[in-house]
C-alpha positions as CSV (number, residue, x, y, z in Angstrom):
1,M,94.9,6.6,-152.2
2,I,91.3,4.6,-151.8
3,P,91.5,1.2,-152.9
4,F,89.9,0.1,-156.3
5,K,87.6,-2.3,-154.8
6,I,86.2,0.5,-152.4
7,K,85.8,3.2,-155.1
8,V,83.8,0.5,-156.9
9,L,81.5,0.0,-153.7
10,L,81.0,3.9,-153.1
11,T,79.9,3.9,-156.7
12,I,77.4,1.2,-156.5
13,F,75.9,3.1,-153.6
14,I,76.1,6.5,-154.5
15,L,74.9,5.9,-158.1
16,P,71.3,5.4,-157.2
17,I,71.2,8.3,-154.9
18,A,72.4,10.6,-157.6
19,L,70.0,9.4,-160.0
20,Q,67.1,9.7,-157.8
21,A,68.4,13.7,-156.9
22,Q,65.9,16.1,-157.8
23,T,66.8,18.0,-161.1
24,V,66.0,21.6,-161.5
25,K,64.0,23.2,-164.1
26,S,63.9,26.8,-164.6
27,L,60.6,28.0,-166.2
28,S,59.2,31.2,-167.3
29,L,55.4,31.6,-167.2
30,Q,54.9,31.2,-170.8
31,E,57.0,27.9,-170.8
32,A,55.2,26.5,-168.2
33,I,51.7,27.0,-170.0
34,D,53.2,25.7,-173.3
35,L,54.3,22.5,-171.4
36,G,50.6,22.3,-169.7
37,I,48.9,22.5,-173.1
38,A,51.4,19.9,-174.7
39,N,51.2,17.5,-172.1
40,S,47.5,17.9,-171.1
41,K,45.5,14.6,-171.2
42,N,42.2,16.5,-171.3
43,L,43.5,18.4,-174.5
44,K,44.5,14.9,-176.1
45,L,41.0,13.8,-175.3
46,S,39.5,16.7,-176.8
47,Q,41.8,16.2,-179.8
48,Q,39.9,12.7,-179.9
49,K,36.4,14.4,-180.0
50,I,37.4,16.6,-182.9
51,D,38.8,13.5,-185.0
52,E,35.5,11.7,-184.2
53,A,33.4,14.6,-185.7
54,V,35.5,15.2,-188.5
55,A,35.2,11.2,-189.2
56,K,31.3,11.7,-188.8
57,L,31.4,14.4,-191.2
58,A,33.0,12.2,-193.9
59,V,30.5,9.4,-193.2
60,V,27.5,12.0,-193.9
61,K,29.3,13.2,-197.0
62,D,29.4,9.7,-198.2
63,N,25.6,9.3,-197.8
64,A,25.5,11.8,-200.6
65,L,27.3,9.4,-203.2
66,P,25.3,6.9,-205.5
67,T,24.7,3.7,-204.1
68,A,25.5,0.5,-206.3
69,T,25.2,-3.2,-205.7
70,A,25.8,-6.3,-207.6
71,S,24.7,-10.4,-207.0
72,F,25.5,-13.3,-209.0
73,L,23.3,-16.8,-208.5
74,Y,23.7,-20.1,-209.5
75,N,20.6,-22.6,-209.1
76,H,20.7,-26.2,-209.8
77,A,17.5,-28.1,-209.7
78,E,16.9,-32.1,-209.6
79,I,13.6,-33.1,-211.7
80,P,12.6,-36.1,-210.5
81,T,9.2,-36.5,-212.6
82,H,10.0,-36.1,-216.3
83,T,6.8,-35.4,-218.1
84,L,4.1,-32.7,-217.5
85,K,0.8,-32.8,-219.1
86,I,-1.7,-30.0,-218.7
87,G,-5.2,-30.8,-219.8
88,E,-5.6,-32.9,-223.1
89,S,-2.6,-31.0,-224.5
90,N,0.4,-33.4,-225.4
91,P,2.8,-34.3,-222.5
92,I,5.9,-32.0,-222.1
93,S,9.1,-33.8,-221.4
94,L,11.4,-32.4,-218.7
95,P,15.2,-33.0,-218.3
96,N,16.6,-34.7,-215.4
97,R,18.0,-31.6,-214.1
98,A,18.5,-27.9,-214.9
99,D,21.1,-25.3,-214.3
100,A,20.9,-21.5,-214.2
101,F,23.0,-18.4,-213.5
102,I,21.5,-15.1,-212.9
103,G,23.5,-11.9,-212.2
104,T,22.2,-8.4,-211.4
105,A,23.7,-4.9,-210.9
106,A,22.2,-1.8,-210.0
107,V,23.2,2.0,-209.4
108,Q,20.8,4.3,-207.6
109,E,21.2,7.9,-207.2
110,L,19.0,10.3,-204.9
111,V,18.5,13.7,-207.2
112,Y,16.1,15.5,-205.0
113,G,15.5,14.6,-201.0
114,G,14.2,17.9,-200.0
115,G,17.8,19.2,-199.1
116,K,18.1,16.7,-196.1
117,L,21.4,15.6,-197.2
118,K,22.5,19.1,-197.4
119,Y,21.3,20.1,-193.9
120,A,22.6,16.8,-192.5
121,Q,26.4,17.8,-193.7
122,E,25.9,21.5,-192.5
123,S,24.9,20.2,-188.8
124,T,27.6,18.0,-188.6
125,K,30.0,20.5,-189.6
126,L,28.6,22.6,-187.1
127,L,29.2,19.7,-184.6
128,K,32.7,19.7,-185.6
129,D,32.9,23.3,-184.7
130,L,31.3,22.7,-181.4
131,A,34.1,19.9,-180.7
132,Q,36.8,22.5,-181.6
133,L,35.2,25.3,-179.3
134,D,35.0,22.6,-176.4
135,A,38.8,22.0,-177.4
136,D,39.7,25.8,-177.0
137,K,37.5,26.0,-173.7
138,N,39.8,23.3,-172.3
139,K,43.1,24.7,-173.3
140,E,42.1,28.0,-171.6
141,E,41.1,25.9,-168.6
142,V,44.7,24.1,-168.6
143,S,46.5,27.5,-169.3
144,Y,44.6,28.9,-166.2
145,A,45.6,25.8,-164.0
146,V,49.1,26.0,-164.9
147,I,49.1,30.0,-164.0
148,N,47.2,29.4,-160.8
149,S,49.7,26.8,-159.5
150,Y,52.7,28.9,-161.0
151,F,52.0,31.8,-158.9
152,S,51.2,29.7,-156.0
153,L,54.7,28.4,-155.9
154,Y,56.0,31.7,-156.4
155,K,54.2,33.2,-153.8
156,L,55.8,30.5,-151.5
157,L,59.2,31.0,-152.8
158,Q,59.1,34.6,-152.4
159,S,57.7,34.3,-148.6
160,K,60.8,31.8,-148.0
161,K,63.1,34.2,-148.8
162,V,61.6,36.9,-146.5
163,V,61.5,34.3,-143.9
164,A,65.2,33.5,-144.6
165,Q,65.9,37.4,-144.5
166,N,64.2,37.3,-141.2
167,L,65.8,34.4,-139.5
168,E,69.1,36.0,-140.4
169,A,68.2,39.3,-138.5
170,I,66.8,37.5,-135.5
171,A,69.9,35.6,-135.3
172,S,71.8,38.7,-135.2
173,Q,69.6,40.3,-132.6
174,L,69.8,37.0,-130.6
175,K,73.6,37.4,-130.5
176,Q,73.1,41.1,-129.7
177,A,70.7,40.1,-126.7
178,Q,73.1,37.7,-125.4
179,R,75.8,39.9,-125.4
180,F,73.7,42.6,-123.6
181,F,72.9,39.7,-121.2
182,D,76.4,39.0,-120.5
183,Q,77.0,42.6,-119.9
184,G,74.2,42.6,-117.3
185,L,72.2,45.3,-119.7
186,V,69.2,43.0,-120.2
187,T,67.5,40.1,-118.6
188,K,67.6,36.5,-119.4
189,N,63.9,37.0,-120.1
190,D,64.8,39.5,-123.1
191,V,67.2,36.8,-124.4
192,L,64.1,34.1,-124.4
193,R,62.0,36.5,-126.3
194,F,64.2,36.5,-129.2
195,Q,64.9,32.8,-128.9
196,L,61.0,32.0,-129.0
197,Q,60.4,34.5,-131.9
198,Q,63.5,32.7,-133.7
199,A,61.6,29.4,-133.0
200,N,58.3,30.7,-134.2
201,I,59.9,32.0,-137.4
202,S,61.4,28.3,-138.0
203,L,58.3,26.8,-137.8
204,T,56.8,29.0,-140.2
205,D,59.9,28.3,-142.5
206,L,59.3,24.5,-142.3
207,E,55.4,24.8,-143.0
208,I,56.3,27.0,-146.3
209,E,58.9,24.6,-147.6
210,S,56.1,21.5,-146.8
211,N,53.7,23.6,-148.8
212,K,56.1,24.4,-151.5
213,K,56.8,20.5,-152.2
214,V,53.2,19.9,-152.2
215,I,52.6,22.8,-154.9
216,N,55.8,21.9,-156.9
217,Y,54.6,18.2,-157.2
218,N,51.5,19.1,-158.3
219,L,52.9,21.3,-161.0
220,D,55.2,18.6,-162.0
221,I,52.2,16.4,-162.9
222,L,50.3,19.2,-164.5
223,L,53.4,19.9,-166.8
224,G,53.8,16.2,-167.3
225,L,57.6,16.7,-165.9
226,P,59.6,14.2,-163.9
227,E,57.6,13.8,-160.4
228,N,61.2,14.8,-158.8
229,T,61.8,18.0,-160.8
230,E,62.2,21.3,-158.7
231,I,60.8,24.0,-160.5
232,E,62.6,27.8,-160.6
233,I,60.3,30.4,-161.1
234,R,61.6,32.7,-163.8
235,E,60.3,36.2,-165.2
236,A,57.1,36.2,-162.3
237,D,58.1,39.5,-161.3
238,L,57.1,41.2,-164.3
239,P,55.4,44.8,-164.2
240,L,51.7,44.7,-163.5
241,Q,49.5,45.2,-166.7
242,S,47.3,48.5,-166.9
243,L,43.7,48.4,-166.8
244,E,41.4,49.2,-169.9
245,P,37.7,50.4,-169.5
246,L,35.5,47.6,-168.4
247,T,33.6,47.6,-171.5
248,N,36.6,46.6,-173.6
249,Y,36.9,43.3,-171.6
250,I,33.2,42.9,-172.1
251,T,33.1,43.4,-175.8
252,T,36.3,41.1,-175.9
253,A,34.2,38.4,-174.0
254,F,31.3,38.4,-176.3
255,N,33.5,38.0,-179.1
256,N,35.8,35.2,-177.6
257,R,33.8,33.4,-174.8
258,Q,33.8,29.5,-176.0
259,E,30.6,29.1,-174.1
260,L,28.6,32.0,-175.9
261,Q,30.0,30.8,-179.2
262,Q,28.8,27.4,-178.5
263,L,25.4,28.7,-178.0
264,N,25.2,30.4,-181.4
265,V,26.6,27.1,-183.0
266,Q,23.8,25.1,-181.3
267,H,21.1,27.7,-182.4
268,K,22.3,27.3,-186.2
269,V,22.3,23.3,-185.4
270,A,18.7,24.1,-184.3
271,D,17.9,25.9,-187.4
272,Y,19.2,23.2,-189.7
273,N,17.1,20.8,-187.6
274,I,13.7,22.7,-188.5
275,K,14.7,22.7,-192.0
276,T,15.5,19.0,-192.0
277,I,12.1,18.5,-190.5
278,K,10.3,20.7,-193.1
279,A,12.3,18.7,-195.9
280,N,10.6,15.5,-194.4
281,A,7.2,16.8,-196.1
282,L,8.7,17.2,-199.6
283,P,9.0,14.4,-202.2
284,T,11.9,12.7,-203.0
285,V,13.1,12.0,-206.3
286,G,15.8,9.3,-207.3
287,I,17.1,7.7,-210.7
288,G,18.6,4.4,-211.3
289,A,20.0,2.0,-213.7
290,N,20.0,-1.9,-213.5
291,L,21.7,-4.7,-215.3
292,Y,20.2,-8.4,-215.6
293,Y,22.3,-11.5,-216.8
294,I,20.3,-14.6,-217.1
295,N,21.7,-17.8,-218.3
296,P,19.4,-20.9,-218.3
297,S,21.9,-23.1,-220.6
298,G,23.6,-24.5,-217.3
299,N,27.0,-23.7,-218.7
300,F,29.0,-21.1,-217.1
301,I,29.8,-19.5,-220.2
302,P,27.0,-20.2,-222.6
303,P,26.7,-20.7,-226.1
304,S,25.6,-18.0,-228.3
305,Q,22.1,-16.9,-227.9
306,Q,21.2,-19.0,-225.1
307,Y,21.3,-16.1,-222.4
308,I,19.8,-12.7,-222.2
309,M,21.1,-9.4,-220.6
310,P,18.7,-6.6,-220.2
311,I,19.5,-3.2,-219.2
312,T,16.8,-0.8,-217.7
313,V,16.7,3.0,-216.6
314,G,14.2,4.7,-214.2
315,A,13.2,7.0,-212.1
316,N,11.0,7.1,-209.0
317,I,9.1,10.0,-207.1
318,S,7.9,9.3,-203.6
319,W,6.1,11.5,-201.2
320,N,4.6,10.8,-197.6
321,I,1.8,13.0,-198.0
322,A,0.8,12.3,-194.4
323,S,3.7,14.5,-193.3
324,L,1.9,17.6,-194.7
325,W,-0.2,17.4,-191.4
326,T,2.0,15.4,-189.0
327,N,5.2,17.6,-189.4
328,K,3.5,20.8,-188.0
329,N,3.8,19.9,-184.3
330,K,7.4,18.6,-184.8
331,I,8.2,21.9,-186.4
332,A,6.7,23.7,-183.3
333,E,8.7,21.8,-181.0
334,A,11.9,22.4,-182.8
335,R,11.4,26.1,-183.0
336,I,10.8,26.0,-179.0
337,Q,14.2,24.4,-178.6
338,Q,15.9,26.8,-180.7
339,Q,14.3,29.6,-178.6
340,E,15.5,28.1,-175.5
341,I,18.9,28.5,-176.8
342,G,18.4,31.8,-177.5
343,I,17.1,32.7,-173.8
344,Q,20.1,30.4,-172.4
345,K,22.5,32.5,-174.5
346,D,20.9,35.8,-172.9
347,I,21.3,34.4,-169.3
348,F,24.7,33.4,-169.6
349,S,25.5,36.8,-171.3
350,D,24.6,38.3,-168.1
351,Q,26.7,36.0,-166.2
352,V,29.6,37.1,-168.4
353,K,29.2,40.6,-167.3
354,T,28.8,40.2,-163.9
355,E,31.7,37.5,-163.8
356,L,33.9,40.4,-165.8
357,N,33.0,43.0,-163.2
358,K,33.7,41.1,-160.2
359,N,37.2,40.2,-161.7
360,Y,37.7,43.9,-162.9
361,Q,37.3,45.0,-159.5
362,N,39.4,42.4,-157.8
363,Y,42.2,43.2,-160.4
364,K,41.8,46.9,-159.4
365,L,41.7,46.4,-155.4
366,A,44.6,44.3,-156.0
367,I,46.8,47.1,-157.6
368,Q,45.6,49.5,-154.6
369,K,46.6,47.1,-152.1
370,I,50.2,46.8,-153.5
371,S,50.7,50.8,-153.2
372,V,49.1,50.7,-149.8
373,L,51.5,48.1,-148.9
374,E,54.5,49.5,-150.1
375,T,53.8,52.8,-148.2
376,S,53.5,50.3,-144.8
377,I,56.6,48.9,-145.7
378,A,58.4,52.2,-145.7
379,Q,56.8,53.1,-142.3
380,A,57.6,49.7,-140.7
381,T,61.0,49.9,-141.7
382,E,61.5,53.2,-140.3
383,N,59.7,52.0,-137.4
384,D,62.1,49.0,-137.2
385,R,65.2,51.4,-137.4
386,L,64.2,53.6,-134.8
387,L,63.7,50.7,-132.4
388,E,66.6,49.0,-133.2
389,S,68.8,52.0,-132.0
390,K,66.8,52.6,-129.1
391,Y,67.3,48.8,-128.2
392,K,70.8,49.4,-128.7
393,N,70.9,52.1,-126.2
394,N,68.9,50.3,-123.9
395,I,65.9,52.9,-124.2
396,A,63.4,50.2,-126.0
397,S,62.4,47.0,-124.4
398,A,63.2,43.4,-126.1
399,I,59.2,43.3,-126.8
400,D,59.2,46.6,-128.5
401,R,62.2,45.5,-130.7
402,I,60.7,42.0,-131.7
403,D,57.3,43.7,-132.3
404,A,58.9,46.2,-134.8
405,E,60.8,43.4,-136.5
406,T,57.5,41.3,-136.8
407,L,55.5,44.2,-138.4
408,L,58.6,44.6,-141.1
409,Y,58.7,41.0,-141.6
410,Q,54.7,40.6,-142.1
411,A,54.9,43.7,-144.4
412,K,57.3,42.3,-146.4
413,I,55.6,38.9,-146.9
414,N,52.1,40.4,-147.5
415,L,53.6,42.6,-150.4
416,E,55.2,39.8,-152.0
417,L,51.8,38.0,-151.5
418,A,49.8,40.8,-152.8
419,K,52.0,41.2,-156.0
420,A,51.5,37.4,-156.9
421,D,47.8,37.9,-156.2
422,A,47.7,41.1,-158.5
423,K,49.1,39.1,-161.3
424,L,46.9,36.1,-160.9
425,A,43.9,38.7,-160.8
426,Y,44.7,39.9,-164.0
427,Y,44.8,36.3,-165.7
428,T,41.5,35.7,-163.9
429,L,40.2,38.7,-165.6
430,L,41.7,37.6,-169.2
431,K,40.3,34.2,-168.5
432,S,36.9,35.8,-168.0
433,T,37.1,37.3,-171.4
434,G,37.9,33.7,-173.1
435,K,41.3,34.4,-174.1
436,I,44.3,34.6,-171.4
437,S,46.9,35.3,-174.2
438,Q,46.1,38.6,-175.2
């Protein structure tokens, strides 16, 4: 029986170690993407920009509302001279002091401003759309970053499995070589060759483990997980997607690429900018009402008939006539800027086509590589089996046996890497269409 005090001490020392131990989280690719999107700081910043654009739109809408002002004035005067004589007229007696209350209230409404308020609202709505498209683009970037890291980790885990299988096989071969050496069938040099191969593969295993820790840590940060979380890849070995005609991907890209949509929106903004400049050459019409309260009695609440309260209603028309000839060059400049946006869209459209074709061919090549590597594994497996039999019968040398095993080991790793690369190439193709999730 362990004494109670010793149990307590063991608990105190072991508990922190247990708390710091790695937690394991199994994730499918879609789960990893969802986590990355939910915890992305860049996407949270993008949402703030959308909220800012919505707030600006609300401010512009407020500009179309009537304006109203009100003021109230109290005035007190001390009058040192009490008489005032003008010419030969009788002098006028003045009080020692005087008080007055004056109030005003006004309401103004712009009836017609050449459509400038309407154009301002539409332009601001388009700026909100631009912010939303920018957020969508960032979402695609975050999704692709997660996919890239996910398959990078998958490649290392698959390579590690192959290395473990190879280490197990070489350990068996080393035992066999040692037994042959004890029987005098092979030389000590043959045993050393197997030991050297085992050491080289062990070094490869250490390098893979180190790279796995780096990528796992980076993926933890990307997904917003605790930094000591060990991620298990689930459902990465899914069948490869078949290729559609290249024209289908180009059509999808022209419909979905956020950059192209942003250029379309910018073209519309430029159009409203031209309309706003034209509106500056039009007259503006406004109406308003004013209320005045004048109380010279000196009392806050005046006696009857000792104050006046006139109400006025009016309309005003203003026109900056000089804008008829000063606006011409401004409109020309705005149209040139709009044309530049159109040219930018044409240039980017060509870039999208070349990018899509490149990614399309890369995915096609990745699929072909898998087919070739599967054939090479079948050949390497048969070659390894034959040389294993020859080595056991002392027909083949240790070098031939090791070379055959190394070829098979490398072919298996290449196949796993090619499968992961093909899946990543497919998502790269989807990314170039502007929509990773089809």
